[in-house]
N, C-alpha and C positions, 0 to 999 in steps of 0.2 A: 351734384359734384360742387366740391368747393375748391376755389381758385386763391391762388397767395401770388403776394407779390417775391419775386425772385431778388430779394436782396436790390441795388443800384441800378439792376438793368433795364428796369421799365416793363419785361416779360413779366405776364402773371400767366402760370401755370399749378395746373392739377395738383391737387394735393397729394393723388396720386396716381404715379407715373409708373412708365412700363419700361421695365432694365430688358433689352434686347435680347441676353447672351445666350437663353435659352433655345431662342428661336431658330434651331435649328433644323427643321419637317421641313415639308412639303410646301411648294408656291402656295396650293389650295389652304392649307392648315394657318401660313401666314396672315394669310388674305382675312382669313375669319377669326383671328383673334386681334387681326388691326381692326376691325370692320366693329369685333364687341365692344375695344377699348374705345371707339371712337365714339360709337354710340350710348356707353357712358358716361363721357367727358371728359375724357384724359386726352391731353395732349403733348404732353413732354413724352421724348424717349431719346436714352441714355444708348449710343450704337461704339462700344469701342473695339468689338470685335474685328477683326479683319480677315477672317475666312470669306471666299465670296457667297458663298451659299446665303449666312443670315443677312448679307450686305442686300444683295440683290432680291432675296426674299421681301425683306422688308419694306426697301426703296421700294420693289413693284408695288406690293398694298397699298403703300402710300399713292404714289402715281395711278393705277387703275383705280381708286376709288377718289382721285380728284383732291384731296385732302391735304398736301404736302405744306400747301402755307397756309394751314391753321394750325398745325402743329409745331412746336419748338425741339429742336433735335439737339443733343449734343454731341457730336463729332471729335472721336481725338486726334489728336497728332502724335504721332511716336509709336501708335498700334501696327506692325507691318505682317504682312506675310509671306513668309522666305521659305522656300524647301517645303511647300505644306505644312509651315507650321506657326504657330503665333508666335511672334517677336517684336520686342520692345526696344527701341533704338533710340537714338539723338545722331542718327546718321541722317544727314537732309538728302544724300543720295537714295536713301531708303524711303526716309518720310515725306516728299511729296509726290512719289507716284502712289505711294498708300493711301493720301488725303484725298488726289486728284481720282482715285480709282473710288474713295468713297463717293464723293460729289457726282462722279458718272453714275454709279450705281443707285441712286436715291435721285434721278434725274432732275438734279438742284443745281443751282452756278452758285451757291452760299448754305454756310450751319448755323445756326443761330448762335449755336457756343461752341467756339474752336477750344477745346479739351486738350490743355497740356496733358499728354498721358501718365499716371502712377507714377509721382515721386516719392518717392520714399526716403530721402535721405534730404538732408539741410543742406551738405556741401554739392549734391547732384543739383539742387533745386536753385543754389547759387551759381554753380557752372549754366547752370539753363539760363538764368536769367542774366547773367554778365557775357552770353556766347552766340553764335551763330543761329542757333535753333530759335531763340526770342524772336532775334532780328527778323525770320522768316514767318513768327506766329505775328509780329506788326505790320508785317506788310502785307499779309492776308487779311487783317485786322482793318488797314487804313482802305483798301480799295473795295472794303466790304464783302469779302467772299467769308469772311466770319464776323459775325455781329457785334459778340461779345465774346471776351477772352477767361476761360476757364480753368480748372486744374484737378486734376483728382489725385487722391492722396487718402495713404491709412496711419498718416502718423501724424498727430497731432502738431507737431513741432513743425514740421512742413505748412501744416495748414494754418500756423498762427505768422507763417512767414509770410504767407500766401494772402491774407487776410490784411494785413498791414500795407502790402503792393497795391498803389491804387489804379494799375493797371489790369488787376486779375480783379474780376467782379463778383466770382463766384466760386464754389469749390464742390467735388463731388466727394462724400467724406462715411464711411462706415460708422454706424449709428446703431447699438442696440443694447439693450440691458447688459448682456454678458460682456459686451466691451466697455461699457461707462461705468455700470455701477459696482460698488463695493458692497458683500454681502450684507443683509438684512441683521441687525443685532441691537439688543438695546443700548448694549456699551462695545462701543469698535476697541477702547483698549486693551477689554479682557481677549478680546476674537484675535487680534493682530498683535498686541504686546506693545513692545516698544513703536514699532508701527504704526501704531492706532493714532499718533499725531498727523502721519499723513493722510489721514483718512476724508471721505469724501463731505462735501456738503451736499447737502439734498440728495444724498445716496451717489454721487456722483464723486469720481474720482477727479481730485483739483485742478489736475492737468487741461482735464476735457471740460470741467466747468469754465474753466479760463479762455479756453480756444472759442465757445459758444457765446461767452459773455462778448468779444474781441468781434467775432464777426457782427454781433447785433449793433454792438457800436458803430464799426466800419461801414454798413451796409452790405456786406460781403453774403450774398444770401448762397445757402447750402445745399443741394440735391443729396438723398442718403440711399448708399450703398450696402448691402448685405444688413438689412433692417430685421430679416427672419436670420438671419445665421446659417444661412443655408437649409432651412426648416429643423434645424441641433433642436430649439427652445419649444417647437411642439411636443416635446418627450419629455417627461420625466425622467426617465433615463439618462436621455444624452443633456439634457439642461445643464449647465453647470449649477444652477438652484435646487435642483432634484423636481423642481415642481416645471409644470407645462405650462405654457401662454400660448395664448391664440393669436390666429392674423392681427385681428382686429387689434388685440392690447398690444403687440410688438409695433402696429402702426400707430398707437397712440402713444406710443414713448416717443418713436422718434418724430413726431409730429407736435408734440410738447416742446422739444427744445429751441432755443431761442435761435433763431436764421432760419431754419430749415423752412423751405418751401415745399419740398414735394420728394415722396419715394419712391425710387425705384425698384418694382418688384417685377421680378422674373415670372413671364406666362409663357406656356408652352400649350394651351387648351382655353377655349371660349369658359370654361368652368372656371378658370385659373383669375381668371378678370372679375367675374363676377365673385368672387370667394373675399377678392381684397376690396372692390366698391363697395361691400357691405359693409365698408366700416363708416360708410356716409352716415348711412340708418340705423347705426349701434347705437345702442342705450349705454349713459353714462355707468352703468351698473356692469356693459360687456367692453367698455373701451379700459377700464378701471384695471391697471398692471398693479397697484401697490400693494393691494390689500394680498394677491397670489404672490408678492416675491416678500412680502411682510409673514407673512404665514411660511413659508418654506421652513422647512424642519435643521433645527441648526446641525446637526449630524450630516445630514445632504451634502454641504461642501465637504464635506473628511475623502479624501483621494480626488474631488473633483478643481481642476484649474480653472479657476475665475480672470485668470489673463491680469492679477493683481502687480505684479510686477516685483513683489517682494522677495523674491530669489536671486533678483540681481545684485551683486553685478557674478558674472560668469566670468572665471581667468581664462577660458579660450572664446571670448567676446560675442558667445550666442545669446542673442535676443531670444530668452526663452521663453516670456509672451509669447511673441508675436510665431516662434515656429509652433508654439499648442495651439493656437490661433489656428495658424493654415492645417497645420495637422487634425485636428478636429472638425473643422468645415472641410478638409478631404475627405473623412470618413464616411460623411453624409451620402458621397456620390458610388455607384459602381467603377467608375475610373477617376482618375483624379483630373478636375478640371485645366485646361491650357491654362486659364490666368491666375490658378493657386500653383502650378508648377513652375508658372513665370515670378512668381510674386519669391517663391520658396528659394530659387534658383538666385534673386537677385539679393539676398541677402546677404551681409560682411561673412558673416560665418553659421554653419546649417548642422543640423540635426548629426552629421558625421566626425563635424570637427569635435563631439562630446566625449571626452576621456574618461567621464563616469566617475569624478572624484565624490560625489554627492555632498556636496558644501552647499550646493543651491538645497540639498532638501532639506538642511536644518535652518533653512529660513522659511520655508515656506509653512503658511498659518494650517495649511490644511492635508499635509502629511502626501503631498501627490510624489510618488514614484517616479520623480523627472529623469534619471537616468534611462529607466525600463522605456518612457513613452519617447527620450529622442532615439534610443533604440528602434523602437518602432516606425519612427517620423523617417530616419534616413531609410528602412525599406521599404518604406511607402514611396516617397520620392524618388527613391534609387539615385539620387545624388547628394 
C-alpha cells in the first residue's frame, strides 16, 4: 500500500481508503471487511452515515481489533438521524448529540478529521463560516476532539472557498472522469460549437482544473468520493463515454489529480477490498484510462449526458447537470440511497420544477432529451 500526505494535516493516509456508506450488514460482516482492509494497509475511513447500525458495526469492528488509533477517521458534523431517517442540518441541538453519538459508537474521544458535512451552496458555506456552527467546530478543534477541520462538497465553487480558508485543511470531493472531463475529440470546437472555447485543459473542465491546482498550492488535501460513479463507469451501456472503465482505471484517474491523497471506496465484502487494492500491483497498461476514453466512439456521446453544463441556464433555475448526475447515480441502485435523496432535496430547484420548455435541449451538444429525463427524475425521487 502506498501512503500520501493529506495536504498540510501532517497525516499519512493510504491512497485506497474506505467509504463506510454501504457497510450496513451484520456486525460479523463489518468485522471481516475491516480486518481485510487493515491487513491490506488501508488506514482511512469516511463515516458520514448517521444511522446507528453502520456506526456501531464499524466502530465495534475497529474496537474489537484494537486498531482505532491506527486509523484516520473522517467523522461528519451535521449528519443526523431523525425519525429513523438521515437529515442534514446545521441546528446545533441536533448536531451536537449526533456527533457525540458518533464518538460513543466508535469507542473514542476524538475524530482525526472533523468534516463540515455536505455544503453545496456558496451562500450556505458563507453562513456556516460566519455562524454558530463554525464556532462549535472551532471549539471541538481547540480541545482536540477533532484534530483537523475538513469539509465535504460536490460543488467546485464551494471547494475553492474552502481551499482558500486556512482553517479548513482538507476536503472530501467527488472526482471521476464523468464529472471532470470533457469528451475526447480532436477538435472540441467541432463538438461544442461556440462552447468550444470553454473546453477543458488536459481533458478537464477549467473550473475543476483550477480547483485541483488551487488545492495543490494551498496545501488543502483532497479525499475522493464517488470515484466509481456508483459503478456506472464500469458498463459501456451506462457510462456517459460509451465505453467501460475498470476500478483500477477509475482509481488511477482520481489519484493522478493534484492534491488527491486517497479515494474512499465502498466495501461490503472482503472481495471488494481485494478489487480496489489490486490497484497497488496493477501495471501501467492496466491503469491507463486515457487510451480507453480517447477510443470512445464519437456517436457514443449522442443522447448521453456528460454533465458539461452547456444546457444552462434554465429559466426555472434548475441545475440540470447536477440533477442528471443524481438521477444517473440513483438508477444504479434498487432503491434511491438516502444520501442521494437528501442531496436532491437540497437543490434550489428540482426536476419537478421543469416546465418542459426544451430551451436547454437546443443547447445540448449531445442531443439529450432533457425534459423527458427531468420527468423521470421527478418520478424517481418522488419530490
